[in-house]
C-alpha positions as CSV (number, residue, x, y, z in Angstrom):
1,M,89.8,155.8,104.0
2,K,87.9,157.3,101.1
3,R,88.7,154.3,98.9
4,L,87.5,152.0,101.7
5,A,84.3,154.0,102.1
6,C,83.6,153.8,98.4
7,F,84.3,150.0,98.4
8,L,81.9,149.4,101.3
9,A,79.3,151.6,99.7
10,G,79.7,149.6,96.5
11,L,79.1,146.4,98.4
12,C,75.9,147.7,99.9
13,L,74.6,148.9,96.6
14,F,75.6,146.1,94.2
15,A,76.0,142.9,96.3
16,S,73.6,140.2,95.6
17,I,70.4,139.7,97.5
18,V,71.0,137.9,100.9
19,R,69.6,134.6,101.7
20,A,70.7,132.5,104.7
21,Q,72.6,129.3,104.2
22,S,70.5,127.7,106.9
23,T,67.4,125.8,105.8
24,N,64.9,128.2,107.5
25,A,62.8,130.7,105.6
26,T,62.1,134.4,106.1
27,I,59.0,136.5,106.1
28,S,59.3,140.3,106.2
29,G,57.1,143.2,105.3
30,G,55.3,146.4,106.3
31,V,52.0,147.1,108.0
32,T,50.1,150.3,107.0
33,D,46.7,151.8,107.6
34,G,44.2,152.9,105.1
35,S,46.0,156.1,104.3
36,G,49.3,154.4,103.7
37,K,51.0,155.4,107.0
38,F,53.0,152.7,108.7
39,V,51.4,151.1,111.8
40,V,53.7,150.8,114.8
41,D,53.5,147.9,117.3
42,A,51.0,145.8,115.3
43,A,51.0,142.1,116.3
44,V,52.1,139.7,113.6
45,D,51.4,136.0,114.3
46,I,52.7,133.4,111.9
47,V,51.1,130.0,112.6
48,S,52.3,126.7,111.3
49,D,49.4,124.6,109.9
50,Q,51.4,121.4,110.6
51,T,52.5,121.8,114.2
52,G,50.3,124.7,115.5
53,L,53.5,126.6,116.6
54,I,53.1,130.4,116.6
55,Y,55.8,132.8,115.8
56,S,54.9,136.2,117.2
57,V,56.5,139.6,116.5
58,R,55.5,143.2,116.4
59,T,56.2,145.9,113.9
60,N,58.9,148.4,114.8
61,A,58.9,152.2,114.7
62,S,59.0,152.1,110.9
63,G,56.0,149.7,110.7
64,I,58.2,146.8,109.6
65,Y,58.3,143.2,110.9
66,F,60.9,140.6,110.2
67,V,60.8,136.8,111.0
68,P,64.0,134.9,109.8
69,I,63.7,131.6,111.6
70,L,60.7,129.9,110.0
71,P,60.9,126.1,109.2
72,P,59.7,125.5,105.6
73,G,56.1,124.5,105.4
74,R,52.5,125.8,105.2
75,Y,51.5,128.8,107.4
76,H,48.8,131.4,107.9
77,V,49.7,134.9,108.9
78,Q,47.5,137.1,111.2
79,V,48.0,140.8,111.7
80,S,46.1,142.8,114.4
81,K,46.0,145.9,116.4
82,P,43.4,147.6,118.5
83,G,41.3,150.0,116.4
84,F,41.9,148.0,113.2
85,K,40.3,144.9,111.8
86,T,42.3,141.7,111.9
87,L,43.8,140.5,108.7
88,I,44.4,136.8,108.0
89,K,46.4,135.4,105.1
90,P,46.1,131.6,104.8
91,D,48.1,129.2,102.6
92,V,51.5,130.9,102.8
93,I,53.9,128.3,101.5
94,L,57.5,128.7,102.6
95,N,60.2,126.7,100.8
96,V,63.7,126.1,102.0
97,Q,65.6,129.4,102.3
98,S,62.7,131.4,101.0
99,A,62.8,135.1,101.6
100,I,59.3,136.6,100.9
101,A,57.7,139.9,101.5
102,L,54.1,140.2,102.8
103,N,52.7,143.7,103.2
104,F,49.4,144.4,104.9
105,A,47.0,147.4,104.9
106,L,44.8,147.3,108.1
107,P,41.3,148.7,107.6
108,I,39.8,150.7,110.5
109,G,37.3,148.7,112.6
110,A,37.0,146.4,115.6
111,K,39.8,144.0,116.3
112,S,37.3,141.2,116.7
113,E,36.4,141.6,113.0
114,S,38.6,139.6,110.8
115,I,39.1,139.6,107.0
116,T,40.8,136.8,105.1
117,V,42.9,138.1,102.3
118,Q,44.2,136.3,99.1
119,A,43.1,132.8,100.2
120,G,44.9,130.0,98.5
121,S,47.4,132.1,96.6
122,S,51.0,131.0,96.3
123,T,53.6,133.5,97.5
124,L,56.4,134.4,95.1
125,N,59.9,135.2,96.2
126,T,60.1,138.9,95.3
127,T,63.0,139.9,97.5
128,D,65.6,137.5,96.1
129,A,67.6,137.9,92.9
130,S,69.5,134.7,93.0
131,V,69.2,131.9,90.5
132,S,67.9,128.8,92.2
133,T,65.4,125.9,92.0
134,V,63.3,124.5,94.8
135,I,61.9,120.9,94.7
136,D,59.5,119.9,97.4
137,S,58.3,116.5,98.6
138,K,55.0,116.8,96.7
139,F,56.8,117.3,93.4
140,V,59.0,114.3,94.2
141,E,56.0,112.1,95.0
142,N,54.5,112.7,91.6
143,M,57.6,112.1,89.6
144,P,58.8,108.7,88.4
145,L,62.3,108.4,89.9
146,N,64.3,105.4,88.7
147,G,66.1,104.0,91.8
148,R,64.4,106.6,94.1
149,S,67.4,108.9,93.8
150,F,66.8,112.6,93.0
151,Q,69.8,113.2,90.7
152,D,67.4,113.8,87.8
153,L,65.6,116.5,89.7
154,I,68.8,118.4,90.5
155,S,69.5,118.6,86.7
156,L,66.3,120.7,86.4
157,T,68.2,123.7,87.8
158,P,69.5,126.2,85.3
159,G,73.2,125.8,84.7
160,V,73.4,122.2,86.1
161,V,74.8,119.5,83.8
162,T,74.9,115.8,84.8
163,Q,78.4,114.5,84.4
164,S,78.2,110.8,85.2
165,P,75.2,108.4,84.8
166,Q,73.7,106.4,87.7
167,T,74.9,102.9,87.0
168,S,76.0,100.0,89.2
169,Q,79.6,100.8,88.2
170,T,79.5,104.3,89.7
171,T,81.2,104.7,93.1
172,G,80.3,108.3,93.4
173,Q,83.6,109.6,94.6
174,N,84.1,112.2,91.8
175,G,80.8,114.0,92.1
176,D,78.0,114.0,89.6
177,F,77.1,117.6,88.6
178,S,78.8,120.5,87.0
179,V,77.2,123.9,87.8
180,N,78.0,126.7,85.4
181,G,81.0,124.9,84.0
182,Q,82.6,124.4,87.4
183,R,84.4,121.1,88.4
184,T,82.1,118.5,89.9
185,E,84.2,118.7,93.1
186,S,83.2,122.4,93.4
187,N,79.7,121.9,94.8
188,Y,78.7,122.2,98.5
189,Y,76.0,120.2,100.1
190,T,74.2,120.9,103.4
191,V,71.5,118.8,105.1
192,D,69.5,120.6,107.8
193,G,72.1,123.4,107.7
194,V,75.4,121.4,108.2
195,S,77.9,120.2,105.8
196,A,77.2,116.9,103.9
197,N,80.5,116.9,101.9
198,I,81.8,113.7,103.5
199,S,82.5,111.3,100.7
200,S,85.8,109.6,101.1
201,G,86.1,107.5,98.0
202,A,87.8,104.1,97.8
203,A,89.0,103.8,94.2
204,N,92.5,102.3,93.9
205,G,93.1,103.0,97.6
206,G,94.5,106.5,97.0
207,P,93.3,109.9,98.3
208,Q,90.2,111.0,96.4
209,A,88.6,114.4,96.0
210,G,86.4,113.6,99.0
211,T,89.4,113.4,101.3
212,A,89.3,117.2,101.8
213,G,85.5,117.3,102.1
214,A,85.0,118.5,98.5
215,V,82.4,115.9,97.4
216,G,78.9,115.3,98.8
217,A,78.1,112.0,100.4
218,S,76.9,109.3,98.1
219,T,76.2,105.6,98.3
220,A,78.4,103.0,96.7
221,L,76.1,103.1,93.7
222,G,76.5,106.8,93.3
223,T,73.0,107.6,94.5
224,T,71.8,110.3,97.0
225,Q,70.5,108.1,99.8
226,S,73.6,108.9,101.8
227,L,72.6,112.5,101.7
228,I,68.9,111.8,102.4
229,S,66.4,109.3,101.1
230,V,63.5,110.6,99.0
231,D,60.9,109.7,101.6
232,A,62.8,111.7,104.4
233,L,63.2,114.7,102.1
234,Q,61.0,117.8,102.8
235,E,62.5,119.8,100.0
236,F,65.8,121.0,98.6
237,R,67.1,124.1,96.9
238,V,69.9,124.3,94.3
239,S,71.4,127.7,94.0
240,S,73.6,128.2,90.9
241,S,74.6,131.9,91.0
242,S,74.2,135.2,92.8
243,Y,75.3,134.0,96.2
244,S,75.2,136.2,99.3
245,A,77.9,136.6,101.9
246,E,76.6,133.7,103.9
247,Y,77.6,131.3,101.0
248,G,81.1,130.3,100.5
249,R,83.7,127.5,100.7
250,S,82.9,126.2,97.2
251,P,82.5,128.1,93.9
252,G,80.0,125.7,92.3
253,G,76.4,125.0,93.2
254,Q,75.0,125.3,96.7
255,F,72.7,122.3,97.5
256,S,70.6,122.8,100.6
257,L,68.4,119.9,101.7
258,L,65.8,119.8,104.5
259,T,64.6,116.6,106.2
260,R,60.9,116.0,107.1
261,S,59.6,116.6,110.6
262,G,56.7,115.0,112.4
263,T,53.4,116.9,112.8
264,K,50.6,117.1,115.3
265,V,48.8,114.1,113.7
266,F,50.2,110.6,113.0
267,H,50.9,109.7,109.4
268,G,52.9,107.0,107.6
269,S,53.5,105.2,104.4
270,V,54.8,102.0,103.0
271,F,56.1,101.1,99.5
272,D,57.6,98.3,97.5
273,Y,58.8,98.7,93.9
274,L,59.6,95.5,92.0
275,R,61.3,95.1,88.6
276,N,62.7,92.0,87.0
277,N,63.6,90.6,83.6
278,Y,60.7,88.2,83.2
279,F,58.9,90.5,80.7
280,D,62.0,92.2,79.3
281,A,63.5,91.7,75.9
282,N,67.0,90.5,75.6
283,N,69.8,93.0,75.1
284,W,70.7,93.7,71.5
285,F,74.4,92.8,72.1
286,N,73.4,89.5,73.9
287,N,71.3,88.6,70.9
288,H,74.1,89.5,68.5
289,Y,76.5,87.2,70.2
290,G,74.0,84.4,70.8
291,L,73.8,84.8,74.5
292,G,70.7,84.6,76.7
293,T,69.1,87.2,78.9
294,T,71.1,88.4,82.0
295,A,69.2,88.6,85.3
296,L,67.6,91.9,86.4
297,H,66.0,92.1,89.9
298,Q,65.2,95.4,91.6
299,N,63.3,95.5,94.9
300,D,63.1,98.9,96.5
301,F,61.0,98.9,99.7
302,G,60.5,100.8,102.9
303,G,58.2,103.1,104.8
304,T,57.8,106.2,107.0
305,V,56.0,107.0,110.2
306,G,55.7,110.4,112.0
307,G,53.6,112.2,114.5
308,P,53.6,113.7,118.0
309,V,55.6,112.1,120.9
310,L,53.0,111.1,123.4
311,L,54.2,111.7,126.9
312,P,52.1,112.0,130.1
313,G,51.8,115.2,132.1
314,T,51.5,118.9,131.4
315,F,55.1,119.1,130.4
316,A,54.5,117.3,127.1
317,K,51.5,119.6,126.3
318,Q,53.5,122.8,127.1
319,H,56.6,121.5,125.2
320,P,55.3,119.3,122.4
321,S,57.7,117.0,120.6
322,Y,57.4,115.3,117.2
323,F,59.2,112.4,115.5
324,F,59.8,111.2,112.0
325,V,61.4,107.9,111.0
326,S,62.1,106.6,107.5
327,Y,63.7,103.5,106.1
328,E,64.5,102.5,102.5
329,G,66.1,99.2,101.4
330,L,67.3,98.5,97.9
331,R,68.2,95.0,96.6
332,L,69.5,95.3,93.0
333,T,70.9,92.8,90.6
334,Q,72.0,94.8,87.6
335,P,72.6,93.3,84.2
336,Q,75.7,94.1,82.1
337,A,75.4,93.6,78.4
338,A,77.8,91.3,76.6
339,S,81.1,93.0,75.5
340,I,84.3,91.9,73.9
341,Q,87.3,91.5,76.2
342,Y,90.6,89.8,75.7
343,V,92.1,86.7,77.4
344,P,95.2,84.6,76.8
345,S,94.8,82.0,74.1
346,I,94.9,78.3,74.8
347,A,98.2,78.1,72.9
348,L,99.8,80.8,75.0
349,R,98.7,79.1,78.2
350,Q,100.3,75.9,77.1
351,A,103.5,77.5,75.9
352,A,104.0,79.5,79.1
353,P,106.3,78.3,81.8
354,A,104.8,76.6,84.8
355,A,105.3,79.7,87.0
356,L,103.0,81.7,84.8
357,Q,100.4,79.0,83.8
358,S,98.5,79.4,87.1
359,I,98.1,83.1,86.4
360,L,97.1,82.6,82.8
361,N,94.6,80.0,83.8
362,A,93.0,82.5,86.2
363,Y,91.7,84.3,83.2
364,P,88.3,83.1,81.8
365,L,88.5,80.6,78.9
366,P,88.2,81.9,75.3
367,S,84.7,82.1,74.0
368,A,83.7,79.5,71.4
369,G,83.7,81.3,68.0
370,G,85.8,84.2,69.3
371,I,88.6,85.5,67.2
372,T,92.1,84.2,68.1
373,Y,94.9,86.6,67.2
374,G,98.4,85.7,66.4
375,S,99.7,87.8,69.2
376,G,98.5,85.3,71.8
377,L,95.2,86.9,72.8
378,T,91.7,85.8,71.9
379,Q,88.2,87.1,72.5
380,F,86.1,86.5,75.6
381,I,82.4,87.5,75.1
382,Q,80.0,87.2,78.0
383,G,77.3,89.2,79.8
384,Y,76.7,89.0,83.5
385,S,74.8,90.5,86.4
386,L,76.1,92.3,89.5
387,P,74.5,92.6,93.0
388,S,74.2,95.8,95.0
389,Q,72.2,97.0,98.0
390,I,71.4,100.1,100.1
391,D,69.8,100.4,103.6
392,S,69.0,104.0,104.5
393,T,67.6,104.9,107.9
394,S,66.7,108.4,109.2
395,V,65.3,109.4,112.6
396,R,64.4,113.0,113.4
397,L,63.1,114.4,116.7
398,D,61.8,118.0,117.2
399,N,60.9,119.7,120.4
400,T,59.4,123.1,121.1
401,V,60.9,124.2,124.4
402,S,59.0,127.4,124.3
403,P,57.4,129.5,121.6
404,R,60.8,131.2,121.2
405,L,63.1,128.1,121.3
406,H,63.0,125.1,119.0
407,L,65.3,122.1,119.1
408,F,65.8,119.2,116.8
409,F,68.1,116.1,116.5
410,R,68.6,113.9,113.5
411,F,70.5,110.6,113.0
412,S,71.0,108.8,109.7
413,D,72.7,105.6,108.8
414,T,73.2,104.4,105.2
415,P,75.4,101.4,104.5
416,S,75.6,100.4,100.8
417,S,77.6,98.1,98.6
418,V,78.1,97.4,95.0
419,N,80.1,94.8,93.0
420,S,81.9,95.4,89.7
421,R,83.7,92.9,87.4
422,A,86.6,92.9,85.0
423,L,87.1,89.4,83.6
424,S,87.4,87.0,86.6
425,A,88.2,89.8,89.0
426,L,85.2,90.6,91.2
427,T,85.6,93.9,93.1
428,A,83.3,94.7,96.1
429,T,83.0,98.4,97.2
430,S,81.1,99.4,100.3
431,F,80.3,102.8,101.8
432,N,78.8,103.4,105.2
433,T,77.7,106.9,106.0
434,Q,76.4,108.1,109.4
435,T,75.4,111.6,110.4
436,Y,74.4,113.2,113.7
437,T,72.9,116.7,113.6
438,L,71.7,118.9,116.5
439,G,70.1,122.3,116.0
440,A,68.6,125.1,118.0
441,T,66.6,128.0,116.7
442,S,65.7,130.8,119.1
443,Q,64.0,134.1,119.0
444,L,65.9,136.0,121.7
445,T,63.8,139.2,121.5
446,D,61.4,140.7,119.0
447,K,64.4,142.1,117.2
448,A,67.1,139.4,117.7
449,T,67.2,135.7,116.6
450,N,69.9,133.0,116.6
451,E,70.4,129.7,114.8
452,F,72.9,127.2,115.9
453,R,73.8,123.9,114.2
454,I,76.4,121.3,115.1
455,G,76.9,118.1,113.0
456,Y,79.2,115.1,113.1
457,S,79.4,112.8,110.1
458,R,81.6,109.8,109.2
459,N,82.0,107.7,106.1
460,D,83.8,104.4,105.8
461,A,84.7,103.3,102.3
462,T,86.4,100.0,101.5
463,T,87.4,98.2,98.3
464,S,88.4,94.6,98.1
465,A,88.7,92.2,95.2
466,S,89.4,88.5,94.5
467,L,89.5,86.2,91.5
468,D,86.7,83.8,90.9
469,S,85.7,81.0,88.5
470,F,83.8,83.3,86.1
471,G,84.0,82.1,82.5
472,G,85.8,78.9,83.4
473,A,88.7,80.6,85.2
474,T,90.7,78.9,87.9
475,P,90.9,81.3,90.9
476,I,94.2,82.0,92.6
477,N,95.7,84.5,95.1
478,L,97.2,86.9,92.5
479,G,99.4,88.7,95.0
480,S,101.1,85.5,96.1
481,A,101.4,84.3,92.6
482,L,103.3,87.4,91.6
483,G,105.8,86.8,94.4
484,N,104.5,89.2,97.1
485,V,106.9,88.9,100.0
486,T,105.5,91.7,102.2
487,P,102.8,91.3,104.9
488,G,99.3,92.4,104.4
489,T,96.7,92.2,101.7
490,P,98.2,93.6,98.4
491,S,96.7,95.4,95.5
492,S,97.9,93.3,92.6
493,E,97.8,93.5,88.8
494,F,98.8,91.2,85.9
495,D,98.6,92.8,82.5
496,L,99.1,91.5,79.0
497,Y,99.3,94.5,76.7
498,F,100.0,93.3,73.2
499,A,100.4,95.9,70.5
500,G,97.9,95.6,67.7
501,T,95.4,93.5,69.7
502,G,94.4,94.9,73.0
503,E,94.8,94.5,76.8
504,A,94.1,91.5,79.1
505,D,94.2,92.9,82.6
506,L,93.6,91.2,85.9
507,S,93.4,93.8,88.7
508,V,92.8,93.1,92.3
509,P,92.6,96.4,94.3
510,S,92.4,96.8,98.0
511,S,91.9,99.9,100.2
512,A,90.1,101.3,103.2
513,N,89.5,105.1,103.4
514,Q,87.6,107.0,106.0
515,G,86.2,110.5,106.5
516,R,85.4,112.2,109.8
517,Q,83.8,115.7,109.9
518,W,82.7,118.2,112.6
519,N,80.8,121.2,111.5
520,V,79.6,124.1,113.7
521,V,77.5,126.9,112.3
522,D,75.9,129.9,114.1
523,T,74.0,132.8,112.7
524,F,72.8,135.8,114.7
525,G,70.1,138.1,113.2
526,L,69.2,141.6,114.4
527,S,66.4,143.9,113.2
528,L,67.1,147.6,113.5
529,S,64.5,149.9,112.0
530,T,64.7,149.3,108.2
531,H,68.0,147.3,108.5
532,Q,68.1,143.5,108.9
533,L,71.6,142.6,110.1
534,K,73.0,139.1,110.1
535,F,76.3,137.9,111.5
536,G,77.7,134.3,111.6
537,F,80.5,131.9,111.6
538,D,81.1,128.4,110.1
539,Y,83.9,126.1,111.3
540,R,84.6,122.7,109.8
541,H,87.2,120.1,111.0
542,I,87.9,117.1,108.8
543,N,90.3,114.1,109.3
544,S,90.4,111.4,106.7
545,P,92.3,108.2,107.7
546,L,93.6,106.5,104.5
547,Y,94.6,102.9,104.6
548,P,95.9,101.8,101.2
549,A,96.8,98.2,100.4
550,A,99.9,96.9,102.1
551,P,102.0,96.8,98.9
552,Y,101.1,97.2,95.2
553,V,102.5,94.4,93.0
554,A,102.2,94.3,89.2
555,G,103.7,92.3,86.4
556,I,103.2,93.7,82.9
557,F,104.1,91.9,79.6
558,Y,104.2,93.6,76.2
559,S,104.7,90.6,74.0
560,Q,104.0,86.8,73.6
561,A,107.8,86.2,73.7
562,S,108.0,87.9,77.1
563,V,105.4,85.5,78.5
564,V,107.0,82.4,77.0
565,N,110.4,83.5,78.4
566,N,108.9,84.5,81.8
567,V,110.5,88.0,81.6
568,A,108.2,90.8,82.6
569,D,108.7,94.0,80.6
570,L,107.7,96.0,83.6
571,A,107.6,94.8,87.2
572,L,106.3,97.1,90.0
573,L,106.4,96.8,93.8
574,D,105.6,99.9,95.7
575,K,104.2,100.9,99.1
576,I,101.9,103.7,100.1
577,L,101.9,104.4,103.8
578,P,98.7,105.0,105.8
579,S,98.1,108.6,106.6
580,T,95.5,110.9,108.2
581,P,95.3,114.3,106.6
582,V,93.6,116.9,108.8
583,F,91.8,120.0,107.5
584,H,90.6,123.1,109.4
585,E,88.3,125.5,107.7
586,A,86.8,128.7,109.2
587,A,84.6,131.5,107.9
588,A,82.8,134.5,109.2
589,F,80.4,136.9,107.5
590,A,78.3,140.1,108.1
591,Q,75.5,141.3,105.9
592,D,72.7,143.8,105.8
593,E,69.3,144.0,104.1
594,W,68.2,147.6,103.9
595,R,64.5,148.0,103.2
596,V,64.6,151.4,101.4
597,R,61.0,151.3,100.3
598,S,58.3,148.7,100.4
599,N,59.3,147.6,96.9
600,L,63.1,148.2,97.1
601,T,65.6,146.3,99.2
602,L,69.4,146.8,99.0
603,S,71.6,144.1,100.3
604,G,75.3,143.8,100.9
605,G,77.8,141.8,102.9
606,I,81.3,140.7,103.4
607,R,82.8,137.3,104.1
608,W,86.1,136.2,105.4
609,E,87.5,132.6,105.0
610,V,90.7,131.0,106.2
611,N,91.8,127.6,105.0
612,P,95.3,126.8,106.3
613,P,97.4,124.0,104.7
614,P,96.4,120.5,105.8
615,T,98.5,118.6,108.4
616,E,98.9,114.9,109.1
617,A,97.6,113.6,112.4
618,H,100.7,111.6,113.3
619,G,103.3,114.1,112.0
620,N,103.8,112.3,108.7
621,D,103.4,115.5,106.6
622,A,104.2,115.4,102.9
623,F,107.7,116.7,102.2
624,T,108.8,118.6,99.2
625,L,112.1,118.5,97.3
626,R,114.3,121.6,97.1
627,G,116.9,122.1,94.4
628,H,116.9,122.2,90.6
629,L,115.4,119.5,88.4
630,S,118.1,120.1,85.8
631,D,120.6,118.9,88.4
632,P,119.2,115.8,90.2
633,S,122.1,115.6,92.6
634,S,120.9,119.0,94.1
635,L,117.5,117.7,95.1
636,V,117.1,117.3,98.8
637,V,114.1,116.7,101.1
638,A,113.0,120.0,102.7
639,P,112.9,119.6,106.5
640,R,109.6,120.0,108.3
641,G,108.8,123.6,108.9
642,T,111.0,124.9,106.1
643,P,109.5,128.3,104.9
644,P,108.5,128.5,101.2
645,M,111.2,129.6,98.8
646,P,110.8,133.3,97.9
647,R,109.3,134.0,94.5
648,P,111.5,135.8,92.0
649,M,110.6,139.4,91.5
């Protein structure tokens, strides 16, 4: 017991400062009189300048107030009590997950007399020791963002390193950022307080990191519109270290994003950004190889509208509602500079048997002036352009049921697609992400609050490819040409890998992966004298149906002689069965902020997580082999439910 007591005391003294994982902000502080004594039962009104909503609390027996459920935005704070003058502090800016302290000293006088203090000053977060960066919508509006995706802004956070560039070849399934040296799959994204780690990935048809909810949602281009479009973003916070007990699940960065809400006045915007190659110089590599300019067309357009929901009757006045709608569309034709690739030479095509000639003719023709190697391969040099598109829609509704209860609902839909090319193989990848979020924030009493969030999200990712006539190729069905005798659409590959020259690969992948996620989060706050207690739980359910290609067919040749003799050095035919892995994740936490003095707060907490092994929705669990690798005859499939082998002592 003594050891346990010491451990808990250590937690309270040395744990990092607490900040909620929800998007709401917190204001706390003390109210004193002119002599420095705490004022009990003083009225503290925090008024939103955007909606007019008033959050009212009173100081406790220690003269302390605490308001933990404030949506980020601009506020003014009013403190009053009979026998004292009223103090008003305007222009209080709250960012996502801010935790600020505002102390007031009430001068003696009539309550009707008011004094405005520190007008226009920004409020620093002096109660939080964590390392984080906040980017708001005003900052975003004034920054030139290529593609209107905020990846570049995330990299402003200390400890964050961009791992993969934003290009048309990026499918976004592996994550983009490393935080403090962690893997890119170690970051956790939330939008409006619920999980946004819903990327499923579609590369090669196999399970990706996103299958287990380890990667944040992204578009097929690898951009952030699947999380939230720039115009629907209120602000976001990236926390890179010093997490509180309310953080968990992932050891990397914590990315908290908040969407915009409507206000008491109507407002809107429209935009259209256009780029093309009419005034662009040709790429250096295109000039070097004597090729013309490849097409570039980028049209990024959309708009927003928000304001009050106008309903007749007194109900609408007593329970005001607000809406905000945003849309962004991107139509992009992205140029790819000329590069050297390898294709079968004309001589090899003519010498090959008839059974292989159709496959060899499915390659582009050799480039005029390209080097022809004695191995049977020759150079193909060509630039090209690839189309892609994004359509991102977001709708948010907010309702004030009462001054103590606020509800919101948000829906987003972001289909996207991108094409990539390798020789005459054109691959189309499409992502479609949809999210539904419902939230309730309630002030149960002057001392108790509760935040509830429930979210459902889904992501459908498909990859399909075909051969076309690019570069003079004669398109065929590669799977059929390789002798596919199984039903379904195959993933197929024909590869010429000649030593000393290079590789000529035709690859036609096919897959369809999905992600389905439920996330329920609830946080209860309680103010007791100088202690601010918080308790909560977080449950996440994920199932990820995976539909790989029917079979995988491949023929690989390592020499010109193998092609002429129609004898593949390596022939592959395998089958990956569809599966639906299911994940259950639960966490609970408790934490305390102890305001020892007006300038000293000690925080501590404890968190419990359980992540049982995944299962398969249809009972097709992955089996393991038991036995000794040194004796293959001893290897047997372990029956389902077999306990793990004991570890040697």
